[in-house]
PDB file as gemmi writes it, atoms N, CA and C in Angstrom:
CRYST1    1.000    1.000    1.000  90.00  90.00  90.00 P 1                      
ATOM      1  N   MET A   1      -6.749 -14.851  11.600  1.00  0.00           N  
ATOM      2  CA  MET A   1      -5.717 -13.396  11.439  1.00  0.00           C  
ATOM      3  C   MET A   1      -5.805 -13.175  10.111  1.00  0.00           C  
ATOM      4  N   ALA A   2      -6.461 -11.756  10.252  1.00  0.00           N  
ATOM      5  CA  ALA A   2      -5.509 -11.127   9.236  1.00  0.00           C  
ATOM      6  C   ALA A   2      -4.376 -10.003   8.962  1.00  0.00           C  
ATOM      7  N   SER A   3      -3.898 -10.522   7.541  1.00  0.00           N  
ATOM      8  CA  SER A   3      -2.773 -10.185   6.666  1.00  0.00           C  
ATOM      9  C   SER A   3      -2.679  -8.516   7.337  1.00  0.00           C  
ATOM     10  N   ASP A   4      -1.445  -8.234   7.034  1.00  0.00           N  
ATOM     11  CA  ASP A   4      -1.320  -6.447   6.702  1.00  0.00           C  
ATOM     12  C   ASP A   4      -0.893  -6.559   5.393  1.00  0.00           C  
ATOM     13  N   ALA A   5      -0.611  -7.664   4.406  1.00  0.00           N  
ATOM     14  CA  ALA A   5      -0.360  -7.318   3.830  1.00  0.00           C  
ATOM     15  C   ALA A   5      -1.515  -7.188   2.862  1.00  0.00           C  
ATOM     16  N   PRO A   6      -1.571  -7.031   0.612  1.00  0.00           N  
ATOM     17  CA  PRO A   6      -2.290  -6.536   0.380  1.00  0.00           C  
ATOM     18  C   PRO A   6      -2.067  -7.343  -0.883  1.00  0.00           C  
ATOM     19  N   VAL A   7      -2.847  -8.064  -0.948  1.00  0.00           N  
ATOM     20  CA  VAL A   7      -3.948  -9.424  -2.172  1.00  0.00           C  
ATOM     21  C   VAL A   7      -3.879  -8.936  -3.342  1.00  0.00           C  
ATOM     22  N   LEU A   8      -3.715  -9.139  -4.081  1.00  0.00           N  
ATOM     23  CA  LEU A   8      -4.220  -9.822  -5.855  1.00  0.00           C  
ATOM     24  C   LEU A   8      -5.456 -10.734  -5.540  1.00  0.00           C  
ATOM     25  N   GLU A   9      -5.885 -10.771  -5.804  1.00  0.00           N  
ATOM     26  CA  GLU A   9      -6.426 -12.079  -6.442  1.00  0.00           C  
ATOM     27  C   GLU A   9      -6.243 -12.510  -7.535  1.00  0.00           C  
ATOM     28  N   HIS A  10      -7.001 -13.675  -8.845  1.00  0.00           N  
ATOM     29  CA  HIS A  10      -6.784 -14.641  -9.819  1.00  0.00           C  
ATOM     30  C   HIS A  10      -7.058 -14.700 -10.062  1.00  0.00           C  
ATOM     31  N   GLY A  11      -7.497 -14.924 -11.627  1.00  0.00           N  
ATOM     32  CA  GLY A  11      -8.652 -15.911 -11.758  1.00  0.00           C  
ATOM     33  C   GLY A  11      -8.271 -15.618 -13.325  1.00  0.00           C  
ATOM     34  N   VAL A  12      -8.652 -17.022 -13.874  1.00  0.00           N  
ATOM     35  CA  VAL A  12      -9.051 -16.866 -15.395  1.00  0.00           C  
ATOM     36  C   VAL A  12     -10.048 -17.682 -15.638  1.00  0.00           C  
ATOM     37  N   LEU A  13     -11.313 -16.238 -16.601  1.00  0.00           N  
ATOM     38  CA  LEU A  13     -12.572 -16.987 -16.501  1.00  0.00           C  
ATOM     39  C   LEU A  13     -12.703 -17.846 -17.907  1.00  0.00           C  
ATOM     40  N   SER A  14     -13.435 -18.591 -18.346  1.00  0.00           N  
ATOM     41  CA  SER A  14     -13.238 -19.323 -19.192  1.00  0.00           C  
ATOM     42  C   SER A  14     -15.526 -19.297 -19.881  1.00  0.00           C  
ATOM     43  N   VAL A  15     -15.519 -18.055 -20.819  1.00  0.00           N  
ATOM     44  CA  VAL A  15     -17.040 -18.007 -20.792  1.00  0.00           C  
ATOM     45  C   VAL A  15     -16.883 -18.732 -21.869  1.00  0.00           C  
ATOM     46  N   ARG A  16     -19.102 -19.473 -21.353  1.00  0.00           N  
ATOM     47  CA  ARG A  16     -19.311 -20.312 -22.197  1.00  0.00           C  
ATOM     48  C   ARG A  16     -19.160 -19.976 -24.589  1.00  0.00           C  
ATOM     49  N   PRO A  17     -18.837 -20.873 -25.043  1.00  0.00           N  
ATOM     50  CA  PRO A  17     -18.368 -19.587 -26.444  1.00  0.00           C  
ATOM     51  C   PRO A  17     -19.531 -19.114 -27.090  1.00  0.00           C  
ATOM     52  N   GLY A  18     -19.141 -17.853 -27.303  1.00  0.00           N  
ATOM     53  CA  GLY A  18     -20.049 -17.142 -27.940  1.00  0.00           C  
ATOM     54  C   GLY A  18     -21.386 -16.710 -27.727  1.00  0.00           C  
ATOM     55  N   GLN A  19     -20.159 -16.454 -25.628  1.00  0.00           N  
ATOM     56  CA  GLN A  19     -21.557 -15.353 -24.703  1.00  0.00           C  
ATOM     57  C   GLN A  19     -20.148 -14.488 -24.275  1.00  0.00           C  
ATOM     58  N   SER A  20     -18.870 -13.912 -25.600  1.00  0.00           N  
ATOM     59  CA  SER A  20     -18.527 -13.036 -24.684  1.00  0.00           C  
ATOM     60  C   SER A  20     -18.804 -11.443 -24.532  1.00  0.00           C  
ATOM     61  N   ALA A  21     -20.001 -11.350 -25.529  1.00  0.00           N  
ATOM     62  CA  ALA A  21     -20.301  -9.980 -25.450  1.00  0.00           C  
ATOM     63  C   ALA A  21     -21.881  -9.974 -24.115  1.00  0.00           C  
ATOM     64  N   ALA A  22     -22.690 -10.778 -24.415  1.00  0.00           N  
ATOM     65  CA  ALA A  22     -23.292 -11.445 -22.900  1.00  0.00           C  
ATOM     66  C   ALA A  22     -21.974 -10.638 -21.738  1.00  0.00           C  
ATOM     67  N   PHE A  23     -21.565 -11.706 -21.647  1.00  0.00           N  
ATOM     68  CA  PHE A  23     -20.658 -10.827 -20.511  1.00  0.00           C  
ATOM     69  C   PHE A  23     -20.218 -10.223 -20.036  1.00  0.00           C  
ATOM     70  N   GLU A  24     -20.142  -9.763 -20.582  1.00  0.00           N  
ATOM     71  CA  GLU A  24     -19.178  -8.663 -21.075  1.00  0.00           C  
ATOM     72  C   GLU A  24     -19.658  -7.587 -19.874  1.00  0.00           C  
ATOM     73  N   ALA A  25     -21.347  -6.879 -20.980  1.00  0.00           N  
ATOM     74  CA  ALA A  25     -22.318  -6.619 -20.660  1.00  0.00           C  
ATOM     75  C   ALA A  25     -22.678  -6.968 -18.804  1.00  0.00           C  
ATOM     76  N   ALA A  26     -22.925  -8.532 -18.545  1.00  0.00           N  
ATOM     77  CA  ALA A  26     -22.803  -8.232 -17.180  1.00  0.00           C  
ATOM     78  C   ALA A  26     -21.746  -8.237 -16.397  1.00  0.00           C  
ATOM     79  N   LEU A  27     -20.658  -7.961 -17.113  1.00  0.00           N  
ATOM     80  CA  LEU A  27     -19.300  -8.002 -15.892  1.00  0.00           C  
ATOM     81  C   LEU A  27     -19.880  -5.884 -15.302  1.00  0.00           C  
ATOM     82  N   ALA A  28     -20.367  -5.265 -16.418  1.00  0.00           N  
ATOM     83  CA  ALA A  28     -20.238  -4.050 -16.374  1.00  0.00           C  
ATOM     84  C   ALA A  28     -20.907  -3.225 -15.428  1.00  0.00           C  
ATOM     85  N   GLN A  29     -22.423  -4.738 -15.675  1.00  0.00           N  
ATOM     86  CA  GLN A  29     -22.958  -4.428 -14.459  1.00  0.00           C  
ATOM     87  C   GLN A  29     -22.687  -4.834 -12.994  1.00  0.00           C  
ATOM     88  N   ALA A  30     -22.315  -5.691 -13.000  1.00  0.00           N  
ATOM     89  CA  ALA A  30     -21.078  -6.080 -11.521  1.00  0.00           C  
ATOM     90  C   ALA A  30     -20.444  -5.498 -10.742  1.00  0.00           C  
ATOM     91  N   LEU A  31     -19.091  -4.895 -11.938  1.00  0.00           N  
ATOM     92  CA  LEU A  31     -18.752  -4.192 -11.288  1.00  0.00           C  
ATOM     93  C   LEU A  31     -18.656  -2.835 -10.289  1.00  0.00           C  
ATOM     94  N   PRO A  32     -19.945  -2.185 -10.639  1.00  0.00           N  
ATOM     95  CA  PRO A  32     -20.143  -1.425  -9.369  1.00  0.00           C  
ATOM     96  C   PRO A  32     -20.440  -2.055  -8.331  1.00  0.00           C  
ATOM     97  N   LEU A  33     -20.652  -3.173  -7.929  1.00  0.00           N  
ATOM     98  CA  LEU A  33     -20.573  -4.423  -6.771  1.00  0.00           C  
ATOM     99  C   LEU A  33     -19.713  -4.623  -5.926  1.00  0.00           C  
ATOM    100  N   ILE A  34     -18.329  -4.418  -6.430  1.00  0.00           N  
ATOM    101  CA  ILE A  34     -17.488  -5.157  -6.385  1.00  0.00           C  
ATOM    102  C   ILE A  34     -16.345  -3.997  -6.202  1.00  0.00           C  
ATOM    103  N   ARG A  35     -16.259  -2.363  -6.287  1.00  0.00           N  
ATOM    104  CA  ARG A  35     -15.929  -1.623  -6.364  1.00  0.00           C  
ATOM    105  C   ARG A  35     -16.719  -0.868  -5.219  1.00  0.00           C  
ATOM    106  N   ALA A  36     -16.979  -1.350  -4.398  1.00  0.00           N  
ATOM    107  CA  ALA A  36     -18.275  -0.383  -3.183  1.00  0.00           C  
ATOM    108  C   ALA A  36     -17.460  -1.562  -1.752  1.00  0.00           C  
ATOM    109  N   ALA A  37     -17.206  -2.711  -2.276  1.00  0.00           N  
ATOM    110  CA  ALA A  37     -16.597  -3.606  -0.885  1.00  0.00           C  
ATOM    111  C   ALA A  37     -16.145  -2.917  -0.400  1.00  0.00           C  
ATOM    112  N   ARG A  38     -15.559  -3.681   0.615  1.00  0.00           N  
ATOM    113  CA  ARG A  38     -14.478  -2.782   1.825  1.00  0.00           C  
ATOM    114  C   ARG A  38     -13.426  -4.137   1.219  1.00  0.00           C  
ATOM    115  N   GLY A  39     -12.617  -2.712   1.407  1.00  0.00           N  
ATOM    116  CA  GLY A  39     -11.239  -3.426   0.901  1.00  0.00           C  
ATOM    117  C   GLY A  39     -10.190  -3.446  -0.457  1.00  0.00           C  
ATOM    118  N   PHE A  40     -11.839  -3.244  -1.289  1.00  0.00           N  
ATOM    119  CA  PHE A  40     -11.486  -3.018  -3.037  1.00  0.00           C  
ATOM    120  C   PHE A  40     -10.112  -1.805  -3.196  1.00  0.00           C  
ATOM    121  N   ARG A  41      -9.475  -2.623  -3.974  1.00  0.00           N  
ATOM    122  CA  ARG A  41      -8.006  -1.069  -4.361  1.00  0.00           C  
ATOM    123  C   ARG A  41      -8.249  -1.425  -5.770  1.00  0.00           C  
ATOM    124  N   GLY A  42      -7.946  -2.174  -6.349  1.00  0.00           N  
ATOM    125  CA  GLY A  42      -9.000  -2.168  -7.351  1.00  0.00           C  
ATOM    126  C   GLY A  42      -9.716  -3.286  -8.835  1.00  0.00           C  
ATOM    127  N   ILE A  43      -9.124  -3.811  -9.999  1.00  0.00           N  
ATOM    128  CA  ILE A  43      -9.550  -3.687 -10.475  1.00  0.00           C  
ATOM    129  C   ILE A  43      -9.481  -4.150 -11.785  1.00  0.00           C  
ATOM    130  N   ASP A  44      -9.355  -5.136 -12.506  1.00  0.00           N  
ATOM    131  CA  ASP A  44      -8.395  -5.161 -14.172  1.00  0.00           C  
ATOM    132  C   ASP A  44      -8.727  -6.197 -15.031  1.00  0.00           C  
ATOM    133  N   VAL A  45      -9.671  -6.768 -15.066  1.00  0.00           N  
ATOM    134  CA  VAL A  45      -9.887  -7.564 -16.022  1.00  0.00           C  
ATOM    135  C   VAL A  45      -9.789  -7.323 -18.540  1.00  0.00           C  
ATOM    136  N   ARG A  46      -8.974  -7.833 -17.989  1.00  0.00           N  
ATOM    137  CA  ARG A  46      -8.195  -8.219 -19.460  1.00  0.00           C  
ATOM    138  C   ARG A  46      -9.161  -9.739 -20.564  1.00  0.00           C  
ATOM    139  N   ARG A  47      -8.570  -9.673 -21.413  1.00  0.00           N  
ATOM    140  CA  ARG A  47      -9.364 -10.801 -22.531  1.00  0.00           C  
ATOM    141  C   ARG A  47      -8.261 -11.533 -23.717  1.00  0.00           C  
ATOM    142  N   CYS A  48      -8.293 -12.813 -23.629  1.00  0.00           N  
ATOM    143  CA  CYS A  48      -7.197 -12.818 -24.094  1.00  0.00           C  
ATOM    144  C   CYS A  48      -7.588 -12.522 -25.625  1.00  0.00           C  
ATOM    145  N   HIS A  49      -6.337 -12.722 -26.493  1.00  0.00           N  
ATOM    146  CA  HIS A  49      -6.183 -12.639 -27.110  1.00  0.00           C  
ATOM    147  C   HIS A  49      -5.758 -14.091 -28.203  1.00  0.00           C  
ATOM    148  N   GLU A  50      -5.336 -14.826 -27.885  1.00  0.00           N  
ATOM    149  CA  GLU A  50      -5.478 -16.345 -28.752  1.00  0.00           C  
ATOM    150  C   GLU A  50      -6.958 -16.991 -28.046  1.00  0.00           C  
ATOM    151  N   ARG A  51      -7.557 -16.875 -26.802  1.00  0.00           N  
ATOM    152  CA  ARG A  51      -8.685 -17.042 -26.564  1.00  0.00           C  
ATOM    153  C   ARG A  51      -9.530 -16.582 -26.646  1.00  0.00           C  
ATOM    154  N   PRO A  52     -10.532 -15.812 -26.950  1.00  0.00           N  
ATOM    155  CA  PRO A  52     -11.613 -15.073 -27.182  1.00  0.00           C  
ATOM    156  C   PRO A  52     -12.811 -14.930 -26.309  1.00  0.00           C  
ATOM    157  N   ASP A  53     -12.375 -15.901 -25.283  1.00  0.00           N  
ATOM    158  CA  ASP A  53     -13.905 -16.209 -24.835  1.00  0.00           C  
ATOM    159  C   ASP A  53     -13.289 -16.705 -23.515  1.00  0.00           C  
ATOM    160  N   THR A  54     -11.669 -16.512 -23.582  1.00  0.00           N  
ATOM    161  CA  THR A  54     -11.177 -16.090 -22.033  1.00  0.00           C  
ATOM    162  C   THR A  54     -10.491 -15.361 -21.422  1.00  0.00           C  
ATOM    163  N   TYR A  55     -11.117 -14.755 -19.776  1.00  0.00           N  
ATOM    164  CA  TYR A  55     -10.852 -13.597 -19.130  1.00  0.00           C  
ATOM    165  C   TYR A  55      -9.409 -13.658 -18.165  1.00  0.00           C  
ATOM    166  N   LEU A  56      -8.503 -12.684 -18.419  1.00  0.00           N  
ATOM    167  CA  LEU A  56      -7.810 -13.153 -16.937  1.00  0.00           C  
ATOM    168  C   LEU A  56      -8.676 -11.434 -15.735  1.00  0.00           C  
ATOM    169  N   LEU A  57      -8.940 -12.354 -14.582  1.00  0.00           N  
ATOM    170  CA  LEU A  57      -9.277 -11.137 -13.854  1.00  0.00           C  
ATOM    171  C   LEU A  57      -8.256 -11.141 -12.753  1.00  0.00           C  
ATOM    172  N   LEU A  58      -7.938  -9.979 -12.193  1.00  0.00           N  
ATOM    173  CA  LEU A  58      -6.926  -9.292 -11.646  1.00  0.00           C  
ATOM    174  C   LEU A  58      -7.189  -8.550 -10.490  1.00  0.00           C  
ATOM    175  N   VAL A  59      -7.956  -8.235  -9.192  1.00  0.00           N  
ATOM    176  CA  VAL A  59      -8.247  -7.221  -8.142  1.00  0.00           C  
ATOM    177  C   VAL A  59      -7.320  -7.459  -7.281  1.00  0.00           C  
ATOM    178  N   ALA A  60      -7.594  -6.412  -6.939  1.00  0.00           N  
ATOM    179  CA  ALA A  60      -5.989  -5.856  -5.503  1.00  0.00           C  
ATOM    180  C   ALA A  60      -7.153  -5.696  -4.358  1.00  0.00           C  
ATOM    181  N   TRP A  61      -6.837  -5.826  -3.354  1.00  0.00           N  
ATOM    182  CA  TRP A  61      -7.162  -6.816  -1.986  1.00  0.00           C  
ATOM    183  C   TRP A  61      -6.505  -5.305  -0.714  1.00  0.00           C  
ATOM    184  N   ASP A  62      -6.889  -5.158   0.221  1.00  0.00           N  
ATOM    185  CA  ASP A  62      -6.485  -4.498   1.050  1.00  0.00           C  
ATOM    186  C   ASP A  62      -5.836  -5.745   1.985  1.00  0.00           C  
ATOM    187  N   SER A  63      -6.623  -6.863   2.688  1.00  0.00           N  
ATOM    188  CA  SER A  63      -6.262  -8.250   2.345  1.00  0.00           C  
ATOM    189  C   SER A  63      -7.076  -9.443   2.362  1.00  0.00           C  
ATOM    190  N   LEU A  64      -6.686 -10.522   2.978  1.00  0.00           N  
ATOM    191  CA  LEU A  64      -7.799 -11.913   2.174  1.00  0.00           C  
ATOM    192  C   LEU A  64      -8.813 -11.666   2.500  1.00  0.00           C  
ATOM    193  N   GLU A  65      -9.361 -11.137   3.406  1.00  0.00           N  
ATOM    194  CA  GLU A  65     -10.262 -11.409   4.145  1.00  0.00           C  
ATOM    195  C   GLU A  65     -11.299 -10.698   3.796  1.00  0.00           C  
ATOM    196  N   ASP A  66     -10.740  -9.091   3.618  1.00  0.00           N  
ATOM    197  CA  ASP A  66     -11.822  -7.902   2.660  1.00  0.00           C  
ATOM    198  C   ASP A  66     -11.880  -9.498   1.420  1.00  0.00           C  
ATOM    199  N   HIS A  67     -11.951 -10.007   0.700  1.00  0.00           N  
ATOM    200  CA  HIS A  67     -11.679 -10.456  -0.149  1.00  0.00           C  
ATOM    201  C   HIS A  67     -12.832 -11.803   0.667  1.00  0.00           C  
ATOM    202  N   THR A  68     -12.731 -12.825   0.388  1.00  0.00           N  
ATOM    203  CA  THR A  68     -12.932 -13.938   1.418  1.00  0.00           C  
ATOM    204  C   THR A  68     -13.850 -14.108   1.490  1.00  0.00           C  
ATOM    205  N   GLU A  69     -13.851 -12.891   3.471  1.00  0.00           N  
ATOM    206  CA  GLU A  69     -14.438 -13.294   4.055  1.00  0.00           C  
ATOM    207  C   GLU A  69     -16.103 -11.715   3.982  1.00  0.00           C  
ATOM    208  N   GLY A  70     -15.050 -10.962   4.040  1.00  0.00           N  
ATOM    209  CA  GLY A  70     -15.911  -9.673   3.310  1.00  0.00           C  
ATOM    210  C   GLY A  70     -17.924  -9.589   1.945  1.00  0.00           C  
ATOM    211  N   PHE A  71     -16.237  -9.265   0.859  1.00  0.00           N  
ATOM    212  CA  PHE A  71     -17.119  -9.822  -0.570  1.00  0.00           C  
ATOM    213  C   PHE A  71     -17.856 -11.010  -0.792  1.00  0.00           C  
ATOM    214  N   ARG A  72     -17.224 -11.890  -0.152  1.00  0.00           N  
ATOM    215  CA  ARG A  72     -17.948 -13.150  -0.652  1.00  0.00           C  
ATOM    216  C   ARG A  72     -18.536 -13.172  -0.180  1.00  0.00           C  
ATOM    217  N   GLY A  73     -18.907 -12.767   1.409  1.00  0.00           N  
ATOM    218  CA  GLY A  73     -20.359 -13.188   1.995  1.00  0.00           C  
ATOM    219  C   GLY A  73     -21.594 -12.585   2.345  1.00  0.00           C  
ATOM    220  N   SER A  74     -20.723 -11.157   1.831  1.00  0.00           N  
ATOM    221  CA  SER A  74     -22.273 -10.326   0.881  1.00  0.00           C  
ATOM    222  C   SER A  74     -23.009 -10.864   0.319  1.00  0.00           C  
ATOM    223  N   PRO A  75     -24.690  -9.675   0.593  1.00  0.00           N  
ATOM    224  CA  PRO A  75     -25.011  -9.230  -0.785  1.00  0.00           C  
ATOM    225  C   PRO A  75     -25.145  -9.153  -2.004  1.00  0.00           C  
ATOM    226  N   ALA A  76     -23.466  -8.312  -1.731  1.00  0.00           N  
ATOM    227  CA  ALA A  76     -23.072  -7.837  -2.921  1.00  0.00           C  
ATOM    228  C   ALA A  76     -22.607  -9.046  -3.804  1.00  0.00           C  
ATOM    229  N   PHE A  77     -21.830 -10.132  -3.251  1.00  0.00           N  
ATOM    230  CA  PHE A  77     -22.298 -10.964  -3.789  1.00  0.00           C  
ATOM    231  C   PHE A  77     -22.586 -11.562  -4.794  1.00  0.00           C  
ATOM    232  N   GLU A  78     -24.156 -12.620  -3.740  1.00  0.00           N  
ATOM    233  CA  GLU A  78     -24.851 -13.115  -4.732  1.00  0.00           C  
ATOM    234  C   GLU A  78     -25.048 -12.699  -5.531  1.00  0.00           C  
ATOM    235  N   GLU A  79     -25.290 -11.143  -5.462  1.00  0.00           N  
ATOM    236  CA  GLU A  79     -25.729 -10.357  -6.959  1.00  0.00           C  
ATOM    237  C   GLU A  79     -24.505 -10.345  -7.803  1.00  0.00           C  
ATOM    238  N   TRP A  80     -23.109 -10.628  -7.585  1.00  0.00           N  
ATOM    239  CA  TRP A  80     -21.773 -10.562  -8.768  1.00  0.00           C  
ATOM    240  C   TRP A  80     -21.981 -11.938  -9.456  1.00  0.00           C  
ATOM    241  N   ARG A  81     -22.649 -13.110  -8.316  1.00  0.00           N  
ATOM    242  CA  ARG A  81     -22.223 -14.119  -8.980  1.00  0.00           C  
ATOM    243  C   ARG A  81     -23.737 -14.727  -9.966  1.00  0.00           C  
ATOM    244  N   ALA A  82     -25.194 -13.570  -9.179  1.00  0.00           N  
ATOM    245  CA  ALA A  82     -26.268 -13.895 -10.618  1.00  0.00           C  
ATOM    246  C   ALA A  82     -25.467 -13.406 -11.465  1.00  0.00           C  
ATOM    247  N   LEU A  83     -24.831 -12.390 -11.408  1.00  0.00           N  
ATOM    248  CA  LEU A  83     -24.847 -11.731 -13.231  1.00  0.00           C  
ATOM    249  C   LEU A  83     -23.653 -12.418 -13.542  1.00  0.00           C  
ATOM    250  N   THR A  84     -22.749 -13.368 -13.103  1.00  0.00           N  
ATOM    251  CA  THR A  84     -21.810 -13.526 -13.836  1.00  0.00           C  
ATOM    252  C   THR A  84     -21.778 -15.375 -14.101  1.00  0.00           C  
ATOM    253  N   HIS A  85     -21.447 -15.340 -12.923  1.00  0.00           N  
ATOM    254  CA  HIS A  85     -21.787 -17.475 -12.796  1.00  0.00           C  
ATOM    255  C   HIS A  85     -22.578 -18.202 -14.240  1.00  0.00           C  
ATOM    256  N   HIS A  86     -22.981 -17.579 -14.328  1.00  0.00           N  
ATOM    257  CA  HIS A  86     -24.099 -18.473 -15.304  1.00  0.00           C  
ATOM    258  C   HIS A  86     -22.885 -18.448 -16.193  1.00  0.00           C  
ATOM    259  N   PHE A  87     -22.334 -18.292 -16.772  1.00  0.00           N  
ATOM    260  CA  PHE A  87     -21.768 -17.814 -17.855  1.00  0.00           C  
ATOM    261  C   PHE A  87     -20.280 -18.668 -18.269  1.00  0.00           C  
ATOM    262  N   TYR A  88     -19.908 -19.509 -17.039  1.00  0.00           N  
ATOM    263  CA  TYR A  88     -17.930 -20.083 -17.190  1.00  0.00           C  
ATOM    264  C   TYR A  88     -17.902 -21.464 -17.532  1.00  0.00           C  
ATOM    265  N   ASP A  89     -17.899 -21.905 -17.851  1.00  0.00           N  
ATOM    266  CA  ASP A  89     -17.137 -23.917 -18.135  1.00  0.00           C  
ATOM    267  C   ASP A  89     -16.012 -23.342 -18.570  1.00  0.00           C  
ATOM    268  N   PRO A  90     -15.589 -24.271 -17.207  1.00  0.00           N  
ATOM    269  CA  PRO A  90     -15.822 -24.566 -16.782  1.00  0.00           C  
ATOM    270  C   PRO A  90     -15.830 -23.414 -15.396  1.00  0.00           C  
ATOM    271  N   MET A  91     -16.358 -23.993 -14.142  1.00  0.00           N  
ATOM    272  CA  MET A  91     -15.786 -22.594 -13.366  1.00  0.00           C  
ATOM    273  C   MET A  91     -14.271 -21.927 -13.873  1.00  0.00           C  
ATOM    274  N   PRO A  92     -14.320 -21.253 -13.001  1.00  0.00           N  
ATOM    275  CA  PRO A  92     -12.705 -21.008 -12.482  1.00  0.00           C  
ATOM    276  C   PRO A  92     -11.873 -20.794 -11.387  1.00  0.00           C  
ATOM    277  N   VAL A  93     -11.128 -21.248 -10.809  1.00  0.00           N  
ATOM    278  CA  VAL A  93      -9.978 -21.670 -10.158  1.00  0.00           C  
ATOM    279  C   VAL A  93     -10.345 -19.866  -9.877  1.00  0.00           C  
ATOM    280  N   ILE A  94     -10.034 -19.761  -8.153  1.00  0.00           N  
ATOM    281  CA  ILE A  94      -9.621 -17.609  -7.735  1.00  0.00           C  
ATOM    282  C   ILE A  94      -8.388 -18.766  -6.729  1.00  0.00           C  
ATOM    283  N   GLU A  95      -7.425 -17.454  -7.172  1.00  0.00           N  
ATOM    284  CA  GLU A  95      -6.342 -17.961  -5.836  1.00  0.00           C  
ATOM    285  C   GLU A  95      -5.938 -16.307  -5.526  1.00  0.00           C  
ATOM    286  N   HIS A  96      -4.766 -16.514  -4.172  1.00  0.00           N  
ATOM    287  CA  HIS A  96      -4.418 -15.167  -3.987  1.00  0.00           C  
ATOM    288  C   HIS A  96      -3.439 -14.897  -3.996  1.00  0.00           C  
ATOM    289  N   PHE A  97      -2.860 -14.115  -4.288  1.00  0.00           N  
ATOM    290  CA  PHE A  97      -1.166 -13.740  -4.018  1.00  0.00           C  
ATOM    291  C   PHE A  97      -0.675 -12.635  -3.014  1.00  0.00           C  
ATOM    292  N   THR A  98       0.821 -12.502  -2.673  1.00  0.00           N  
ATOM    293  CA  THR A  98       1.288 -11.809  -2.053  1.00  0.00           C  
ATOM    294  C   THR A  98       2.415 -10.851  -2.277  1.00  0.00           C  
ATOM    295  N   PRO A  99       2.766  -9.450  -2.071  1.00  0.00           N  
ATOM    296  CA  PRO A  99       4.660  -9.869  -2.307  1.00  0.00           C  
ATOM    297  C   PRO A  99       5.028  -9.821  -1.894  1.00  0.00           C  
ATOM    298  N   MET A 100       6.139 -10.441  -2.871  1.00  0.00           N  
ATOM    299  CA  MET A 100       7.141 -10.841  -2.236  1.00  0.00           C  
ATOM    300  C   MET A 100       8.276 -10.317  -1.499  1.00  0.00           C  
ATOM    301  N   ALA A 101       9.214 -10.567  -0.764  1.00  0.00           N  
ATOM    302  CA  ALA A 101       9.654  -9.975  -0.437  1.00  0.00           C  
ATOM    303  C   ALA A 101      10.984  -9.484  -1.326  1.00  0.00           C  
ATOM    304  N   GLY A 102      10.842  -7.704  -1.411  1.00  0.00           N  
ATOM    305  CA  GLY A 102      11.594  -7.390  -2.086  1.00  0.00           C  
ATOM    306  C   GLY A 102      10.796  -6.752  -3.430  1.00  0.00           C  
ATOM    307  N   GLY A 103      10.221  -6.375  -3.243  1.00  0.00           N  
ATOM    308  CA  GLY A 103       8.971  -5.693  -3.680  1.00  0.00           C  
ATOM    309  C   GLY A 103       9.032  -6.192  -5.541  1.00  0.00           C  
ATOM    310  N   THR A 104       7.677  -5.431  -6.217  1.00  0.00           N  
ATOM    311  CA  THR A 104       7.536  -6.200  -7.474  1.00  0.00           C  
ATOM    312  C   THR A 104       8.792  -5.816  -9.134  1.00  0.00           C  
ATOM    313  N   VAL A 105       9.024  -6.615  -8.913  1.00  0.00           N  
ATOM    314  CA  VAL A 105      10.367  -6.839 -10.324  1.00  0.00           C  
ATOM    315  C   VAL A 105       9.449  -5.840 -11.518  1.00  0.00           C  
ATOM    316  N   ALA A 106      10.087  -5.132 -11.903  1.00  0.00           N  
ATOM    317  CA  ALA A 106       9.944  -3.847 -13.476  1.00  0.00           C  
ATOM    318  C   ALA A 106      10.716  -3.977 -14.329  1.00  0.00           C  
ATOM    319  N   GLY A 107      10.191  -3.702 -15.445  1.00  0.00           N  
ATOM    320  CA  GLY A 107      11.587  -3.989 -16.956  1.00  0.00           C  
ATOM    321  C   GLY A 107      12.139  -2.407 -16.438  1.00  0.00           C  
TER     322      GLY A 107                                                      
END                                                                             
């Protein structure tokens, strides 16, 4: 059953040492694939200061199913995987988060 709450996908991407430049180039090619997915709201990828071969991936989706069934079940995901997954060691754990009651805490 689809949920009505937006979902934030989270993953810490550990890229093989020395492969960051190649990963970033591949990711630039892969981004249009995810941006075209049904239910996609936005993406933020950040590089870690302390561990430069580590990235934080945050993707906003309309629903969990838009990511897990829609995008992951699509030919676009197969292209995404071919472009990016060979850079990871280990493979990232992807988790999904929904808003807490009361909303976002801001400074």
